[in-house]
C-alpha positions as CSV (number, residue, x, y, z in Angstrom):
1,M,155.7,16.3,114.3
2,R,155.5,14.1,111.2
3,R,157.6,15.0,108.1
4,R,154.4,15.9,106.2
5,D,153.2,18.2,109.0
6,I,156.6,20.0,109.1
7,A,156.5,20.5,105.3
8,L,152.9,21.9,105.6
9,L,154.1,24.2,108.4
10,V,157.0,25.6,106.3
11,V,154.7,26.1,103.3
12,G,152.0,27.7,105.5
13,I,154.5,30.1,107.2
14,G,155.9,31.1,103.8
15,I,152.5,31.8,102.3
16,A,151.4,33.8,105.3
17,L,154.5,35.9,105.2
18,L,154.2,36.6,101.5
19,L,150.4,37.1,101.4
20,P,150.3,40.9,102.0
21,R,152.8,41.3,99.1
22,V,150.6,39.3,96.7
23,L,147.3,40.7,97.9
24,Y,146.3,43.9,99.5
25,S,146.9,43.9,103.2
26,A,143.2,44.1,104.3
27,L,142.3,41.0,102.3
28,A,145.4,39.1,103.6
29,L,144.4,39.9,107.2
30,R,140.8,38.7,106.6
31,I,142.1,35.5,105.1
32,V,144.4,34.5,108.0
33,L,141.8,35.5,110.6
34,W,138.9,33.7,108.9
35,A,141.3,30.7,108.5
36,L,141.8,30.6,112.3
37,F,138.0,30.9,112.7
38,A,137.4,28.0,110.4
39,V,140.0,26.0,112.3
40,S,138.1,26.6,115.5
41,V,134.9,25.3,113.8
42,D,136.8,22.3,112.4
43,L,138.0,21.4,115.9
44,L,134.4,21.0,116.9
45,L,132.9,19.7,113.7
46,G,135.7,17.7,112.1
47,Y,137.1,16.2,115.3
48,G,134.2,16.3,117.7
49,G,131.3,15.7,115.3
50,M,129.4,18.7,116.6
51,L,128.0,21.1,114.0
52,S,127.7,24.6,115.5
53,F,125.7,27.3,113.7
54,G,126.3,29.6,116.6
55,H,130.1,30.1,116.5
56,A,129.6,33.7,115.5
57,A,128.7,34.3,119.1
58,F,132.3,33.6,120.2
59,W,133.8,35.4,117.2
60,G,131.6,38.4,117.9
61,A,131.9,38.3,121.7
62,G,135.7,38.2,121.4
63,G,135.6,41.0,118.9
64,Y,133.4,43.3,120.9
65,A,135.2,42.6,124.2
66,A,138.7,43.3,122.6
67,A,137.4,46.4,120.9
68,L,135.9,47.9,124.1
69,L,139.0,47.0,126.1
70,A,141.4,48.5,123.5
71,K,139.3,51.7,123.1
72,S,138.3,52.3,126.8
73,F,141.6,51.4,128.5
74,Q,144.1,52.0,125.6
75,L,145.4,48.5,126.0
76,P,148.0,46.9,123.7
77,F,146.1,44.7,121.2
78,P,147.6,41.4,122.4
79,V,146.3,42.2,125.9
80,A,142.9,43.2,124.5
81,A,142.9,39.9,122.5
82,V,143.5,37.9,125.7
83,G,140.5,39.7,127.2
84,G,138.4,38.8,124.1
85,I,139.5,35.1,124.5
86,A,138.5,35.1,128.1
87,V,135.0,36.5,127.4
88,A,134.5,34.1,124.5
89,M,135.5,31.1,126.7
90,A,133.3,32.3,129.6
91,L,130.4,32.6,127.2
92,A,131.1,29.1,125.6
93,L,131.0,27.4,129.0
94,P,127.2,27.8,129.8
95,I,126.2,27.6,126.1
96,G,128.2,24.4,125.6
97,Y,126.9,22.9,128.9
98,L,123.4,23.2,127.6
99,A,124.1,22.5,123.9
100,I,126.0,19.2,124.3
101,R,122.9,17.6,125.9
102,R,121.5,17.4,122.3
103,R,122.9,15.8,119.2
104,G,122.9,16.4,115.5
105,I,120.6,19.1,114.1
106,Y,119.2,19.8,117.6
107,F,122.7,20.7,118.8
108,A,123.1,23.0,115.8
109,M,119.7,24.7,116.5
110,V,120.5,25.2,120.2
111,T,123.8,26.9,119.3
112,L,122.1,29.0,116.6
113,A,119.4,30.1,119.2
114,F,122.0,31.2,121.7
115,A,123.9,33.1,119.0
116,Q,120.8,35.0,117.9
117,M,120.0,35.8,121.5
118,L,123.4,37.3,121.9
119,F,122.9,39.3,118.7
120,Y,119.8,40.9,120.0
121,V,121.2,41.6,123.4
122,V,124.3,43.3,122.0
123,N,122.0,45.4,119.7
124,E,119.9,46.5,122.7
125,L,122.9,47.5,124.8
126,R,123.5,50.6,122.7
127,D,125.2,52.7,125.4
128,L,127.9,50.1,125.6
129,T,128.1,48.5,122.2
130,G,126.8,51.3,120.0
131,G,123.9,49.2,118.7
132,E,123.7,49.2,114.9
133,N,126.6,51.7,114.7
134,G,129.0,49.3,116.5
135,V,132.2,50.2,118.3
136,Q,134.1,52.6,116.1
137,G,137.6,54.1,116.3
138,V,139.2,51.1,117.9
139,P,143.0,51.8,118.3
140,K,145.8,49.5,117.3
141,I,148.4,49.7,120.0
142,L,151.6,47.9,120.5
143,P,154.2,49.7,122.7
144,G,157.4,50.5,120.8
145,I,156.0,49.5,117.4
146,S,153.8,51.4,115.0
147,V,150.9,49.1,113.9
148,G,148.5,51.7,112.6
149,R,148.8,50.6,109.0
150,T,147.0,47.3,108.1
151,A,150.2,45.8,106.7
152,D,152.1,46.5,110.0
153,F,149.2,45.1,112.1
154,Y,149.1,42.0,109.9
155,Y,152.7,41.0,110.7
156,A,152.3,42.0,114.4
157,A,149.2,39.8,114.7
158,L,150.6,36.9,112.7
159,P,152.4,35.3,115.7
160,L,149.1,35.2,117.7
161,V,147.4,33.5,114.7
162,F,150.2,31.0,114.5
163,L,149.9,30.4,118.3
164,G,146.2,29.7,117.9
165,L,146.9,27.3,115.0
166,F,149.6,25.5,117.0
167,I,147.2,25.1,120.0
168,A,144.6,23.6,117.7
169,Y,147.2,21.2,116.3
170,R,148.4,20.1,119.7
171,I,144.8,19.6,120.8
172,V,143.9,17.2,118.0
173,H,147.2,15.3,118.2
174,S,147.1,14.9,122.0
175,P,145.4,12.0,123.8
176,F,142.5,14.4,124.4
177,G,142.1,14.8,120.7
178,H,142.2,11.1,120.1
179,V,139.4,10.5,122.6
180,L,137.4,13.3,121.0
181,V,137.7,11.5,117.6
182,S,136.5,8.3,119.3
183,I,133.5,10.1,120.7
184,R,132.7,11.4,117.3
185,D,132.9,7.9,115.7
186,N,131.1,6.0,118.5
187,E,130.1,7.8,121.7
188,A,128.5,4.8,123.3
189,R,131.7,2.8,122.9
190,A,133.8,5.7,124.4
191,Q,131.4,5.7,127.4
192,A,131.7,2.0,127.7
193,L,135.5,2.4,127.9
194,G,135.0,4.7,130.9
195,Y,135.5,8.1,129.2
196,P,133.3,11.0,130.5
197,T,132.2,12.0,127.1
198,Q,130.1,15.0,128.1
199,R,133.1,16.5,129.9
200,Y,135.3,16.0,126.8
201,K,132.7,17.5,124.5
202,L,132.3,20.5,126.8
203,I,136.1,21.1,127.0
204,A,136.3,20.9,123.2
205,F,133.4,23.4,122.9
206,V,135.1,25.9,125.2
207,L,138.5,25.5,123.6
208,S,136.9,26.0,120.2
209,G,135.1,29.1,121.5
210,G,138.4,30.5,122.7
211,L,140.1,30.1,119.3
212,A,137.1,31.7,117.7
213,G,137.3,34.5,120.2
214,L,141.0,35.1,119.4
215,A,140.2,35.3,115.7
216,G,137.3,37.7,116.3
217,S,139.4,39.9,118.7
218,L,142.1,40.4,116.1
219,F,139.5,40.9,113.4
220,A,137.8,43.7,115.3
221,I,141.0,45.5,116.3
222,G,142.6,45.0,112.9
223,N,139.6,46.7,111.2
224,S,139.2,49.3,114.0
225,F,135.6,48.4,114.2
226,A,133.2,45.9,115.8
227,S,129.8,45.6,114.3
228,L,126.7,43.4,114.6
229,E,127.8,41.5,111.5
230,L,130.3,39.7,113.7
231,L,127.4,38.1,115.6
232,H,125.1,37.4,112.6
233,W,124.1,33.9,111.9
234,T,125.5,34.2,108.3
235,T,128.9,34.6,109.8
236,S,128.6,31.1,111.4
237,G,127.4,29.7,108.1
238,S,130.4,31.2,106.3
239,A,132.8,29.5,108.7
240,V,131.0,26.2,108.4
241,L,131.1,26.5,104.6
242,M,134.9,27.2,104.6
243,T,135.5,24.2,106.8
244,V,133.4,21.8,104.7
245,L,134.9,23.2,101.5
246,G,138.5,22.8,102.7
247,G,137.9,19.5,104.3
248,M,136.6,18.5,107.7
249,G,139.0,16.9,110.2
250,T,142.1,18.3,108.5
251,L,142.6,21.7,110.3
252,W,144.7,23.2,107.5
253,G,141.7,22.6,105.2
254,G,140.0,25.5,106.9
255,G,142.7,27.9,105.7
256,I,142.2,26.7,102.1
257,G,138.5,27.1,102.4
258,A,138.8,30.6,103.8
259,A,141.2,31.7,101.1
260,I,139.0,30.4,98.3
261,V,135.8,31.9,99.6
262,L,137.3,35.3,100.4
263,L,139.2,35.5,97.1
264,L,136.1,34.6,95.1
265,E,134.0,37.2,96.9
266,D,136.7,39.8,96.4
267,S,137.2,39.0,92.7
268,L,133.5,38.8,91.8
269,S,132.5,41.9,93.7
270,S,133.9,44.0,90.9
271,V,132.3,41.9,88.1
272,T,128.7,41.3,89.2
273,E,126.2,43.0,91.5
274,A,125.3,39.6,93.1
275,P,128.7,38.0,93.9
276,G,127.1,35.9,96.6
277,V,125.0,34.0,94.0
278,V,127.9,33.2,91.8
279,T,130.2,32.4,94.7
280,G,127.5,30.1,96.1
281,A,127.1,28.2,92.8
282,I,130.9,27.7,92.5
283,L,131.2,26.5,96.0
284,I,128.3,24.1,95.7
285,A,129.9,22.6,92.6
286,S,133.2,22.3,94.5
287,V,131.6,20.5,97.4
288,L,129.7,18.1,95.2
289,G,132.9,17.4,93.2
290,F,135.2,17.0,96.2
291,R,133.0,15.2,98.8
292,R,135.8,15.1,101.4
293,G,136.9,18.6,100.7
294,L,139.7,20.3,98.7
295,A,142.5,19.6,101.3
296,P,142.2,15.8,101.1
297,A,141.9,16.0,97.3
298,L,145.0,18.1,97.0
299,Q,146.8,15.8,99.4
300,G,145.9,12.7,97.4
301,A,146.9,14.3,94.2
302,A,150.3,15.3,95.6
303,L,150.9,11.8,97.0
304,R,150.1,10.3,93.6
305,V,152.5,12.6,91.8
306,W,155.2,11.8,94.4
307,D,154.7,8.1,94.1
308,R,154.9,8.4,90.3
309,L,158.1,10.3,90.5
310,R,159.6,7.8,92.9
311,A,158.6,4.9,90.6
312,E,160.2,6.7,87.6
313,R,163.4,7.3,89.5
314,A,163.5,3.6,90.6
315,A,163.0,2.5,87.0
316,R,165.8,4.7,85.7
317,Q,168.2,3.3,88.4
318,V,167.4,-0.3,87.3
């Protein structure tokens, strides 16, 4: 790992550990899980160049699967989350196989269509999913440790979130990730070099779906509830917005975008009856002002300050 990545890791771990002490626990849990969801979208969008408006399908499928497993079989939440990941990846395989045959807006529309299809299927399976009422009363179980309180569950789930972020980091910094970036930049050239681009894109799609499934699983169990909102197209749109706002192709920008969006929504909900309108206007201004996202802008500002400090120190030594 590079020195900059180690510094970001230390800062990120520190912020994650202190977050429930600064904010209330439920909001802190939402921020870290939406951050992981945004990272899964960035893996596909920022590094693979594939814009998915159907990622709520994997977030929601993981959430419903984990909630049903935890409630029906009284499984510990990490085991239920693994089940949610498996369901999300199994769902991502056929969807990705069909979607990657299209590019650009057509790819986005195919993913959106599949997500909406899943939304209506889950709504119709009322005996299993509860329909509009969702799956309620999902238990939080971890043998030997009480995780009933949201604050306790936050710290119990945090290692799984870190594991998901580490997997995403390893993917994008591996030879596989470098090939994926080359496909994003020039797929024809990657094909000419002998890379099976369709296979790489499908694997990236499935891995991204698995990370989204992990985030959705922990979200449903942490809130003791899985609802149709997990599968709604606006959920996919929110994740894409967080990714673009934080900065595509940065991974950690998704966490910044998630924190900003959720903090704005929480703050404005007590001030105005239409927090979405105000939040949307602020976010549009931010995106227009920082074309590459907030993460690259903050990184550039930090580097300029560091260079200035080094220059001043060198001048004093002379």
